[in-house]
Backbone as CSV, one residue per row, in Angstrom:
resi,resn,N_x,N_y,N_z,CA_x,CA_y,CA_z,C_x,C_y,C_z
1,MET,7.070,28.955,75.722,8.066,27.991,76.207,7.441,27.562,77.278
2,THR,7.173,26.104,77.965,6.777,25.380,79.162,7.858,25.185,80.036
3,ASP,7.319,24.998,80.979,7.994,24.719,82.161,9.350,23.647,82.010
4,ALA,8.362,22.409,81.674,9.075,21.572,80.750,10.324,21.377,79.945
5,ALA,9.933,22.150,79.052,10.539,22.764,77.699,12.228,23.255,78.138
6,HIS,11.493,24.098,79.408,12.926,24.747,78.975,13.861,24.146,80.357
7,ARG,13.265,23.352,81.550,13.846,21.774,82.037,14.318,21.720,81.026
8,LEU,13.393,20.448,80.452,14.678,20.073,79.081,15.764,20.543,78.221
9,ARG,15.710,21.884,78.072,17.092,22.519,77.294,17.905,22.616,78.569
10,GLY,17.533,22.724,79.879,18.430,22.669,81.046,19.272,21.783,81.272
11,ILE,18.684,20.848,80.425,19.479,19.359,80.726,20.703,19.217,80.065
12,VAL,20.102,19.463,78.685,20.227,18.693,77.490,21.914,20.124,77.459
13,LEU,21.902,21.038,77.798,22.616,22.240,77.652,23.843,21.846,79.218
14,PHE,23.252,21.243,80.264,24.220,20.555,81.197,25.239,19.331,80.548
15,LEU,24.387,18.550,80.352,24.683,17.656,79.458,26.208,17.133,78.564
16,ILE,26.397,18.722,77.905,27.294,19.235,76.600,28.223,19.878,77.633
17,ALA,28.019,20.010,78.071,28.568,21.103,79.464,29.945,20.343,79.706
18,LEU,28.890,19.053,80.338,29.921,17.972,81.067,30.818,17.074,80.413
19,LEU,30.496,17.089,78.724,30.719,16.242,77.619,32.591,17.417,77.404
20,LEU,31.705,18.241,77.210,32.831,19.595,76.819,34.338,19.902,77.967
21,PHE,33.598,19.315,79.377,34.632,19.751,80.372,35.204,17.969,80.273
22,ALA,35.143,16.729,79.830,35.292,15.764,80.105,36.334,14.963,78.705
23,ALA,35.956,15.958,77.578,37.028,16.188,76.844,38.663,16.819,76.815
24,LEU,38.051,18.405,76.764,38.997,19.428,78.052,39.911,18.193,78.515
25,ASP,40.167,17.713,79.383,40.615,16.715,80.736,41.116,15.658,79.555
26,ALA,40.872,14.784,78.827,41.464,14.407,78.053,42.043,14.645,76.876
27,THR,41.871,15.588,76.076,42.471,16.592,75.264,44.168,16.811,76.547
28,ALA,44.114,16.658,77.698,44.749,17.756,78.642,45.967,17.110,78.482
29,LYS,45.145,15.539,78.570,46.068,14.464,79.203,47.168,14.399,77.987
30,TYR,46.355,13.872,76.636,47.237,13.699,75.516,48.150,14.759,75.122
31,LEU,47.547,16.128,75.316,49.063,16.361,74.975,49.638,17.339,76.276
32,SER,49.792,16.418,77.310,50.419,16.644,78.735,52.218,15.682,77.917
33,ALA,51.465,14.962,76.938,52.805,13.254,76.695,53.908,14.231,75.968
34,VAL,53.581,15.363,75.622,54.362,16.817,74.438,54.379,17.928,75.482
35,PHE,53.769,18.813,75.696,53.798,19.709,76.194,53.737,19.775,77.892
36,ALA,54.378,20.627,78.193,54.749,20.982,79.795,52.974,21.470,80.195
37,VAL,53.015,20.777,81.115,51.213,21.711,81.873,51.307,22.638,82.215
38,PRO,52.394,23.866,83.025,51.862,24.864,83.356,51.824,25.820,81.872
39,LEU,52.331,25.253,80.790,52.073,25.699,79.394,50.433,25.462,78.807
40,LEU,49.972,24.328,78.820,48.666,23.603,79.173,47.656,24.735,79.290
41,VAL,48.200,24.611,81.085,46.994,25.603,81.860,47.245,26.926,80.685
42,TRP,48.565,27.867,80.968,48.431,29.203,80.584,47.660,29.443,79.484
43,ALA,47.821,28.370,78.546,46.742,28.381,76.593,45.291,27.800,77.274
44,ARG,45.040,27.016,78.117,43.751,26.992,78.803,43.210,28.117,78.820
45,TYR,43.739,29.504,80.086,42.943,30.280,80.191,43.201,31.236,79.330
46,MET,44.217,31.365,78.854,44.753,32.315,77.559,43.276,32.672,76.393
47,VAL,42.947,31.207,75.899,41.950,31.058,74.861,40.996,31.433,75.439
48,HIS,40.567,30.753,76.615,39.390,31.495,77.037,39.013,32.871,77.449
49,CYS,40.218,33.451,77.793,39.941,35.405,77.900,39.729,36.060,76.331
50,VAL,40.296,35.211,75.826,40.186,35.966,74.111,39.335,35.626,74.201
51,PHE,38.287,34.386,73.780,37.186,34.021,73.733,36.044,34.847,73.654
52,MET,36.185,35.297,75.400,35.241,35.957,76.361,35.650,37.404,75.778
53,LEU,36.690,37.982,75.659,36.601,39.558,75.360,36.007,39.835,73.311
54,ALA,36.379,38.949,72.951,35.724,38.797,71.512,34.148,38.404,72.288
55,THR,33.589,37.995,72.435,32.062,37.355,72.352,31.187,37.913,73.815
56,VAL,31.446,38.193,74.399,31.006,38.873,75.535,31.537,40.644,75.930
57,ALA,32.641,40.937,76.192,33.219,42.096,76.069,31.843,43.209,75.673
58,PRO,32.081,43.109,73.840,31.804,44.151,73.779,30.166,44.694,74.053
59,SER,29.212,43.986,74.355,28.434,44.073,74.898,27.743,44.507,76.033
60,LEU,28.936,43.937,77.088,28.990,44.557,78.136,30.202,46.072,78.713
61,GLY,30.922,45.451,78.188,32.128,46.864,78.609,32.693,46.305,79.944
62,ARG,32.409,47.942,80.357,32.990,47.835,81.702,32.732,46.796,82.949
63,GLU,31.125,46.418,82.778,29.953,45.657,83.861,30.825,44.143,83.631
64,LEU,31.797,44.240,82.709,32.338,42.731,82.655,33.527,42.575,83.473
65,VAL,34.320,43.609,84.181,35.078,43.675,85.306,34.623,44.494,86.504
66,VAL,33.924,45.991,86.659,33.774,46.792,87.698,33.025,45.433,88.688
67,THR,34.171,45.959,90.035,33.381,44.574,90.995,33.998,45.869,92.333
68,ARG,32.548,45.038,93.448,33.255,45.186,95.032,33.823,44.908,95.544
69,HIS,34.173,42.846,94.933,34.503,42.435,95.194,36.116,41.987,95.013
70,PRO,36.857,42.983,94.245,38.270,42.522,93.524,38.999,41.262,94.135
71,TRP,39.171,41.457,95.392,40.083,40.682,96.061,39.792,39.315,96.240
72,GLN,38.236,39.146,96.047,37.858,37.722,96.996,38.158,37.034,95.537
73,LEU,37.311,38.173,94.150,37.254,37.083,92.738,38.404,36.796,92.316
74,THR,39.262,37.217,92.835,40.873,37.472,92.465,40.757,35.549,93.326
75,VAL,41.174,35.796,94.590,41.235,34.665,95.209,40.310,33.268,94.505
76,ARG,39.473,33.338,94.511,38.511,32.704,93.396,38.637,32.223,92.241
77,ALA,39.858,32.991,91.694,40.345,32.911,90.350,41.593,31.967,90.954
78,LEU,42.336,31.708,91.149,42.977,31.686,91.353,43.255,30.603,92.441
79,LEU,42.249,29.856,92.896,42.040,28.756,93.311,40.826,27.360,92.064
80,LEU,40.507,28.199,91.602,40.286,27.494,89.694,41.611,27.242,89.036
81,VAL,42.597,27.921,88.580,43.768,27.923,88.370,44.490,26.378,89.522
82,GLY,44.417,26.656,90.425,44.560,25.533,91.182,44.198,23.909,90.436
83,VAL,42.830,24.089,90.718,41.936,23.070,90.095,42.703,21.822,88.988
84,THR,42.767,23.548,88.130,43.249,23.275,87.028,44.712,22.646,86.506
85,LEU,45.717,23.437,87.124,46.964,22.790,87.342,47.279,21.697,87.830
86,PHE,46.558,21.377,89.083,46.609,20.221,89.740,46.047,18.995,89.119
87,GLY,44.760,19.145,88.323,44.004,18.375,88.027,45.296,18.108,86.348
88,GLN,45.896,18.954,86.054,46.220,18.619,85.310,47.907,17.546,85.426
89,LEU,48.103,17.722,86.381,49.310,17.257,86.882,48.949,15.756,87.467
90,ALA,47.264,15.773,87.559,47.213,14.284,87.991,46.516,13.257,86.157
91,LEU,46.572,14.193,85.874,46.067,13.222,84.852,47.390,13.217,83.813
92,LYS,48.661,13.848,83.954,49.728,13.592,83.079,50.374,12.214,83.613
93,THR,49.814,11.553,85.176,50.618,10.358,85.239,49.503,9.172,85.721
94,MET,47.338,9.626,85.807,46.602,8.756,85.796,45.662,8.696,85.107
95,PRO,45.397,7.315,85.027,44.113,7.345,83.563,42.976,8.734,84.185
96,LEU,42.326,8.260,82.629,41.073,9.783,82.253,40.022,9.376,84.055
97,ALA,39.608,8.965,83.760,38.365,7.988,84.534,38.566,8.204,85.861
98,GLU,39.472,7.725,86.217,40.136,7.613,87.908,40.105,9.234,88.165
99,THR,41.092,9.336,87.805,41.265,11.105,88.111,40.095,11.796,89.009
100,THR,39.378,12.003,87.314,37.779,12.115,87.277,36.785,12.053,88.500
101,ALA,37.060,10.219,88.508,36.320,10.182,90.665,36.804,10.534,91.227
102,LEU,37.982,10.891,91.076,38.857,11.314,92.623,38.593,12.672,93.034
103,VAL,38.346,13.291,91.776,38.463,14.945,91.667,36.519,15.405,92.288
104,PHE,36.353,14.647,91.659,34.471,14.717,92.079,34.017,14.054,93.801
105,VAL,35.417,13.951,94.712,34.501,14.154,95.812,34.468,15.657,96.094
106,THR,35.191,16.483,95.415,34.456,17.776,95.587,33.348,18.163,96.341
107,PRO,32.089,17.681,96.244,30.941,18.224,96.768,30.898,17.455,98.087
108,LEU,31.531,15.804,98.689,31.397,15.632,100.217,32.395,16.564,100.452
109,LEU,33.275,17.066,100.318,33.974,18.434,100.769,33.653,19.865,101.109
110,VAL,32.802,20.174,99.951,31.958,20.829,100.350,31.077,21.243,101.258
111,ALA,30.520,20.202,101.222,29.511,19.825,102.750,29.994,19.941,103.739
112,LEU,30.988,19.473,104.033,31.650,19.272,105.145,32.857,20.869,105.528
113,LEU,32.498,21.532,104.789,33.854,23.395,104.764,32.569,23.876,104.844
114,ALA,30.791,23.903,104.037,30.174,24.526,104.333,29.802,25.463,105.262
115,SER,30.435,24.394,106.470,29.546,24.384,107.990,30.208,26.030,109.294
116,PRO,31.818,25.195,108.329,32.431,26.486,109.237,32.612,27.737,108.366
117,MET,32.559,27.473,107.174,32.847,28.622,106.256,31.352,29.977,105.491
118,LEU,30.216,28.367,106.065,28.934,29.533,105.365,28.391,29.182,106.241
119,GLY,28.434,28.034,108.111,27.085,27.863,108.741,25.861,27.212,108.715
120,GLU,26.277,26.367,107.257,25.420,25.464,107.595,25.959,24.349,107.639
121,ARG,23.572,24.093,107.805,24.416,22.721,109.601,24.533,21.654,108.632
122,VAL,25.426,20.167,108.552,26.125,19.320,108.187,25.164,18.422,109.004
123,SER,24.284,18.229,107.758,23.543,16.387,108.143,24.242,15.294,108.071
124,ARG,23.028,14.233,109.032,24.027,12.886,108.861,23.522,12.518,107.769
125,ARG,23.815,12.648,106.668,23.306,12.002,105.306,24.622,12.728,104.858
126,ALA,25.199,13.799,105.030,26.503,14.077,104.567,27.476,13.803,105.336
127,TRP,27.910,13.114,106.873,28.699,12.439,107.479,28.520,11.720,106.529
128,LEU,27.510,10.447,106.342,27.716,9.144,106.286,28.109,9.312,104.396
129,ALA,27.485,10.370,103.645,27.867,9.835,102.155,29.926,10.657,101.919
130,THR,29.720,11.420,102.697,31.483,12.000,103.192,31.809,10.426,103.575
131,LEU,31.961,9.741,104.545,32.621,9.038,104.612,32.689,7.536,103.379
132,ALA,31.203,7.271,102.778,31.434,6.307,101.881,32.100,7.160,100.823
133,GLY,32.537,8.019,100.474,33.115,8.684,98.953,34.475,8.613,99.492
134,PHE,34.971,8.560,100.742,36.223,8.591,100.998,36.561,7.333,100.532
135,ALA,35.812,6.203,101.533,35.932,4.331,101.191,36.236,4.620,99.397
136,GLY,35.389,5.205,98.679,35.647,5.016,97.237,37.333,5.729,96.461
137,VAL,37.532,6.639,97.888,39.223,6.560,97.114,39.867,5.771,97.560
138,LEU,40.130,5.272,98.495,40.917,4.583,98.752,40.549,2.755,98.254
139,LEU,39.700,2.784,98.063,39.643,1.481,96.442,39.640,1.902,95.465
140,ILE,40.368,3.229,95.036,40.603,3.754,93.581,42.341,3.999,94.032
141,ALA,43.014,4.693,95.456,43.911,4.909,95.596,44.563,4.189,96.524
142,ARG,44.249,2.826,96.510,44.512,1.098,97.306,46.309,1.041,97.312
143,PRO,46.585,0.946,98.209,48.039,0.530,98.756,48.013,-1.022,97.196
144,GLY,49.395,-0.954,96.976,49.215,-1.455,95.768,48.439,-1.161,94.508
145,GLY,47.961,-0.165,94.398,47.306,-0.541,93.158,48.104,-0.156,91.643
146,ALA,47.634,0.176,90.798,48.343,1.174,89.701,48.224,2.537,89.899
147,MET,48.096,3.210,90.377,46.886,4.538,90.652,48.500,5.196,91.554
148,SER,49.016,6.045,90.599,50.750,6.557,91.145,50.014,7.720,93.068
149,GLY,50.846,7.642,93.017,51.004,8.504,94.841,50.540,9.851,94.381
150,SER,52.062,10.073,93.618,52.267,11.636,93.516,50.570,11.741,92.860
151,GLY,50.763,11.720,92.054,48.595,11.587,91.272,47.487,11.589,92.036
152,VAL,48.074,10.650,93.058,46.499,10.247,93.862,46.487,12.486,94.277
153,VAL,47.710,12.977,95.453,47.277,13.637,95.539,47.206,15.334,95.038
154,TYR,47.908,14.677,94.178,47.278,15.984,93.086,46.040,16.469,92.844
155,ALA,45.013,15.090,92.435,43.490,14.837,91.824,42.883,15.617,93.666
156,LEU,43.483,15.250,94.786,42.873,15.595,95.768,42.801,17.165,96.098
157,GLY,43.947,17.559,95.562,44.554,18.493,95.889,43.887,19.775,94.782
158,ALA,43.254,19.181,93.046,42.736,19.775,92.921,41.024,20.031,93.285
159,ALA,40.243,18.265,93.914,39.843,18.756,94.867,39.129,19.565,96.006
160,LEU,39.674,19.567,96.807,39.962,20.814,97.517,40.010,22.220,97.210
161,CYS,40.467,22.863,96.087,41.006,23.823,95.472,39.200,24.677,95.015
162,TYR,38.855,23.151,94.441,36.950,23.012,93.174,36.312,23.265,94.505
163,ALA,36.470,22.805,95.664,35.998,23.122,97.206,35.861,24.201,97.130
164,LEU,36.481,25.107,97.832,36.961,26.189,98.160,36.020,26.908,96.949
165,TYR,37.070,26.668,95.713,36.275,27.549,94.456,34.609,27.579,94.581
166,GLN,34.166,26.515,94.879,32.367,26.564,94.633,32.122,27.160,95.729
167,ILE,32.929,26.570,96.961,32.149,27.792,98.682,32.232,29.456,97.954
168,MET,33.304,29.605,97.249,33.438,31.130,97.296,32.824,31.721,95.941
169,THR,32.237,30.861,95.321,31.443,31.292,94.296,29.921,31.300,94.902
170,ARG,29.553,30.656,95.879,27.978,30.355,96.585,28.066,31.998,97.087
171,GLN,29.228,32.030,97.830,29.229,33.783,99.064,29.015,34.981,97.469
172,LEU,29.796,34.828,96.505,29.087,35.812,95.191,28.562,36.050,93.859
173,ALA,27.713,35.074,93.832,26.885,34.690,93.276,26.310,35.833,93.438
174,GLY,25.456,36.172,94.753,24.409,37.545,94.879,25.160,38.625,94.612
175,SER,25.936,38.649,94.714,26.360,39.793,93.962,26.997,40.156,92.108
176,GLU,27.108,38.895,91.962,28.484,39.462,90.947,27.568,39.122,89.453
177,HIS,28.345,39.781,88.300,26.798,39.007,87.664,27.538,37.639,87.007
178,PRO,27.310,36.945,86.493,27.171,35.455,86.279,29.105,35.969,85.582
179,LEU,28.745,36.718,84.213,29.773,36.703,83.534,30.571,36.817,83.868
180,ARG,30.965,38.084,84.725,31.877,38.302,85.319,32.886,37.499,86.067
181,LEU,32.128,36.715,87.004,32.442,35.565,87.783,33.431,34.509,86.236
182,LEU,32.799,34.419,85.402,33.358,33.660,83.996,34.701,33.952,83.447
183,PHE,34.457,35.639,83.181,35.514,36.238,82.533,37.332,36.505,84.258
184,THR,36.922,36.473,85.095,37.718,36.877,85.947,38.218,35.823,86.590
185,THR,37.804,34.743,85.822,38.578,33.153,86.359,39.376,32.668,84.794
186,ALA,38.953,33.867,83.603,39.302,33.509,82.620,41.303,34.228,83.044
187,LEU,40.670,35.407,83.005,41.652,36.400,83.345,42.704,36.685,84.767
188,GLY,42.385,35.967,85.302,43.038,35.388,86.511,43.888,34.422,86.462
189,GLY,43.697,33.401,84.947,44.251,32.172,85.142,45.505,32.757,84.198
190,THR,44.845,33.739,82.514,46.108,33.922,82.311,47.000,34.999,83.171
191,VAL,46.916,35.710,83.418,48.520,36.034,83.972,48.636,35.551,85.480
192,ALA,47.971,34.869,86.134,49.104,34.119,86.638,49.658,32.603,85.995
193,MET,49.273,32.678,85.223,50.152,31.327,84.701,50.987,31.559,83.882
194,SER,50.784,32.995,83.699,51.820,33.240,82.066,53.041,33.538,82.413
195,PHE,53.975,32.667,84.189,54.886,32.593,84.136,55.127,31.627,83.463
196,ALA,54.567,30.911,82.866,55.147,29.366,82.327,55.541,29.556,81.230
197,LEU,54.794,30.914,80.135,56.826,31.166,79.121,57.445,31.607,78.924
198,PHE,58.188,31.704,80.536,59.217,31.456,80.413,60.417,30.896,81.428
199,THR,59.431,30.073,82.021,60.185,28.886,82.473,59.644,27.396,81.964
200,HIS,58.906,27.268,80.980,58.872,25.947,80.990,58.442,25.911,79.076
201,TRP,58.644,27.619,78.197,58.868,27.372,76.994,60.422,27.025,76.821
202,ASP,61.157,26.416,75.631,62.170,26.894,75.186,62.028,27.479,73.613
203,GLY,60.778,27.962,73.579,60.760,28.291,71.774,60.159,27.736,70.899
204,THR,59.948,25.383,70.715,59.366,25.020,70.580,58.416,25.825,69.742
205,LEU,57.686,25.612,68.888,55.930,25.871,68.467,55.327,24.359,67.803
206,PRO,54.666,24.369,68.602,52.956,23.304,68.055,52.794,23.337,66.805
207,THR,52.876,21.872,65.905,52.730,21.772,64.803,50.375,22.415,64.837
208,ALA,51.076,22.529,63.486,49.561,23.048,63.364,48.700,22.419,63.992
209,SER,48.388,20.669,64.086,47.297,19.643,64.557,47.269,19.939,66.085
210,GLN,48.874,20.075,66.772,48.569,19.813,68.176,48.126,21.919,68.578
211,ALA,48.653,22.693,67.660,48.353,24.326,67.867,46.198,24.302,67.443
212,VAL,45.838,23.379,67.296,44.016,22.791,66.684,43.783,22.809,68.417
213,LEU,44.457,21.553,69.076,43.990,21.290,69.947,44.676,21.707,71.520
214,ILE,45.728,22.798,71.201,45.671,23.244,72.459,44.815,24.534,72.254
215,ALA,44.047,25.104,71.418,43.176,25.876,71.105,42.124,25.433,72.051
216,SER,41.617,24.142,71.727,39.919,23.508,72.113,40.385,23.715,73.439
217,LEU,41.090,23.666,74.368,41.280,23.493,75.724,40.796,24.375,76.169
218,GLY,40.666,25.846,76.229,40.453,27.591,75.564,38.528,27.463,75.630
219,LEU,38.289,26.545,74.397,37.050,26.761,73.641,36.405,26.176,74.761
220,TYR,36.709,24.634,74.692,36.457,23.675,75.682,35.521,24.262,77.093
221,GLY,36.902,24.825,77.818,36.359,25.533,78.593,35.535,26.636,78.921
222,GLY,35.901,27.355,78.268,34.746,28.470,78.398,33.403,28.257,77.269
223,VAL,33.501,27.988,76.474,31.977,27.180,76.119,31.337,25.768,76.958
224,GLY,31.950,25.345,77.799,31.248,24.664,78.818,31.079,24.717,79.427
225,HIS,31.394,26.193,80.722,31.181,27.102,81.320,30.292,28.033,81.314
226,PHE,29.611,28.641,79.716,28.853,29.543,78.990,27.444,28.222,78.809
227,LEU,27.955,27.745,78.607,26.547,26.392,78.562,26.051,26.148,79.844
228,LEU,26.762,25.896,81.351,26.750,25.789,82.033,25.741,26.969,82.952
229,ILE,26.512,27.825,82.396,25.447,29.550,83.004,23.837,28.512,82.485
230,ARG,24.026,29.085,81.111,23.037,28.645,80.629,21.746,28.029,81.251
231,ALA,22.435,26.621,81.210,21.644,25.679,81.793,20.588,25.738,83.396
232,PHE,21.500,26.901,84.086,20.885,26.941,84.968,20.203,27.969,84.909
233,ARG,19.724,28.701,83.944,19.227,29.681,83.938,17.883,28.841,83.144
234,GLU,17.976,27.503,82.750,16.517,27.218,81.884,15.608,25.890,83.349
235,ALA,16.957,25.630,84.096,16.824,24.428,85.316,16.873,25.419,86.477
236,PRO,16.269,24.317,87.742,17.023,24.757,88.909,17.883,23.726,89.119
237,VAL,18.447,24.323,90.059,19.797,23.590,90.462,19.543,22.137,91.130
238,SER,18.596,21.378,91.503,17.898,20.471,92.205,17.506,19.201,90.692
239,THR,17.081,20.209,89.558,16.530,19.322,88.547,17.937,18.865,88.108
240,LEU,19.108,19.817,88.197,20.422,19.319,87.360,21.894,18.678,88.348
241,SER,21.934,19.021,89.554,22.825,18.740,89.816,23.003,17.326,90.248
242,PRO,21.790,16.439,90.252,22.253,15.105,90.203,22.592,14.380,89.082
243,LEU,22.697,15.105,88.046,22.885,14.869,86.780,24.830,14.696,86.471
244,LEU,25.361,15.286,87.443,26.790,15.736,87.214,27.485,14.807,87.207
245,TYR,27.331,14.210,87.558,27.854,12.089,87.624,28.060,11.571,86.462
246,VAL,27.275,12.487,85.686,27.463,11.998,84.191,28.781,12.354,83.587
247,GLN,29.282,12.812,84.160,30.664,13.834,83.371,31.622,12.196,84.157
248,LEU,31.585,11.606,84.904,32.889,10.427,85.154,31.834,9.398,84.289
249,ILE,30.968,8.893,83.694,30.615,8.063,82.338,31.533,8.408,80.828
250,TRP,31.752,10.135,80.697,31.779,10.596,79.340,32.875,10.524,79.622
251,ALA,34.209,9.926,80.402,34.770,10.748,81.444,35.642,8.903,80.608
252,THR,34.689,8.013,81.391,35.166,6.356,81.661,35.284,6.445,79.292
253,LEU,34.377,6.437,79.121,34.227,6.594,77.962,35.040,7.530,77.245
254,LEU,35.940,8.486,76.756,36.704,8.738,76.069,38.270,7.969,76.849
255,GLY,38.188,7.887,78.069,39.608,7.120,78.908,39.406,5.424,77.604
256,ILE,38.578,4.576,77.536,38.446,3.784,76.316,39.179,4.046,75.178
257,LEU,37.966,5.318,74.611,38.233,5.663,73.215,39.330,5.590,73.023
258,VAL,40.013,6.678,73.835,41.198,7.657,73.154,42.337,6.944,73.791
259,PHE,42.486,6.294,74.939,43.792,5.637,75.695,43.676,4.245,75.933
260,SER,42.458,3.755,75.569,42.836,2.324,75.589,42.664,1.615,77.163
261,HIS,41.546,2.546,78.211,42.368,2.393,79.877,40.985,2.272,80.480
262,LEU,40.894,0.764,80.731,39.556,0.297,81.310,39.456,0.168,82.578
263,PRO,39.423,0.666,83.331,39.498,0.781,85.318,39.377,-0.413,85.371
264,ASP,40.047,-1.373,86.574,40.127,-2.191,87.330,38.633,-2.033,88.289
265,THR,38.284,-4.094,88.430,37.463,-4.068,89.091,36.586,-2.922,90.523
266,LEU,38.262,-2.957,91.506,37.918,-1.976,91.987,38.476,-0.945,92.021
267,ALA,38.955,-0.170,91.065,39.121,0.984,90.800,37.322,1.397,90.449
268,LEU,37.139,0.465,89.572,35.714,0.433,88.885,34.643,1.163,90.307
269,ALA,34.201,0.170,91.112,33.914,0.004,92.675,33.944,1.745,93.296
270,GLY,35.199,2.162,93.478,35.165,2.988,94.305,34.980,4.508,93.410
271,MET,34.548,3.923,92.151,34.090,5.752,91.320,32.615,5.177,91.250
272,VAL,32.092,4.242,91.585,30.679,4.273,91.692,30.468,4.427,92.662
273,ILE,30.591,4.235,94.284,30.772,4.782,95.065,30.983,5.915,95.107
274,ILE,31.806,6.397,95.456,31.610,8.505,95.120,31.185,8.582,94.383
275,GLY,30.388,8.062,93.050,29.510,9.157,92.538,27.776,8.741,93.457
276,ALA,27.066,7.694,93.697,26.568,7.393,94.126,26.448,7.927,95.055
277,SER,27.915,8.413,96.650,27.682,9.271,97.736,27.177,10.404,97.132
278,GLY,28.104,10.983,96.586,27.618,12.763,95.756,26.301,12.895,95.472
279,LEU,25.558,11.495,94.928,23.924,11.961,93.912,23.215,11.943,95.427
280,SER,23.451,11.221,96.497,23.073,10.873,97.724,22.777,12.203,98.664
281,LEU,23.674,13.226,98.515,24.069,14.563,99.032,23.285,15.241,97.815
282,ALA,22.948,14.878,96.627,22.522,16.277,95.685,20.794,15.980,95.630
283,VAL,20.275,14.153,96.174,19.430,14.463,96.338,18.873,14.971,97.183
284,GLY,19.938,14.668,98.148,19.133,14.656,99.634,18.964,16.611,99.446
285,ASP,19.608,17.352,99.206,19.287,18.743,98.789,18.341,18.919,97.912
286,ARG,18.146,17.965,97.226,16.899,18.804,96.467,15.528,17.936,97.278
287,ARG,15.655,17.389,97.509,14.504,16.684,98.820,14.149,18.072,99.943
288,ALA,15.037,18.273,100.614,15.427,19.368,101.470,14.990,20.515,100.985
289,LYS,15.051,21.214,99.352,14.421,22.152,99.054,13.235,22.275,99.479
């Protein structure tokens, strides 16, 4: 297969993964009207964990869990749990597209945190992109707007957790098997959120259709991350990272189709600014490399 064919395959896998992540968010928002968010987060990781035990564990065995960095992997897993928990709490009170846009300030936070945590130099482009991105946040979360104040805080909390998660992933990627990184997040999330079974479940069982939707949360997450890993094996990061903001398009379309919500003009402008700011960082990194 030619390099161009590999890149094309990687792009297709990447776009499908982003669609699955948007579908996960839309499904979680729909279910949060009926079920407690911590229960949904537990189910998302539990199904993901069982999926990997059935599909990956037989071939990798102990390689899936044996590591020289157990504490770092544990912290990384808990950070991703924070992303999911805060993100779903935000989705419970805010529209899908706007929540996705607020969480997508993550690359801007990564650019700022990479200096003290990874020793990377923060360029002038990164500072300008960050300032522009937060101007976009203010347009979405403007005083007097329709966004929930607590929802905005939850979304930005998810973005901060996600930024720290990405930085830890960079630190561990050179020494850890990619599927071990994926499995430990599923296992950590399952264990960390199992308290929800005692604190948020009253014994009521979901209907058959609800059970299918709940199970789909883990499948969307597990399959999406698996496709993401495969995509980065087929195409370089510099090719794929500018496409990350296609998830904003998926989220907006799903918000319209499932929830009949269309962002207002100022919120839409904020989303465009956040997307453009992150895209400028991705393109700048690509040129630098």
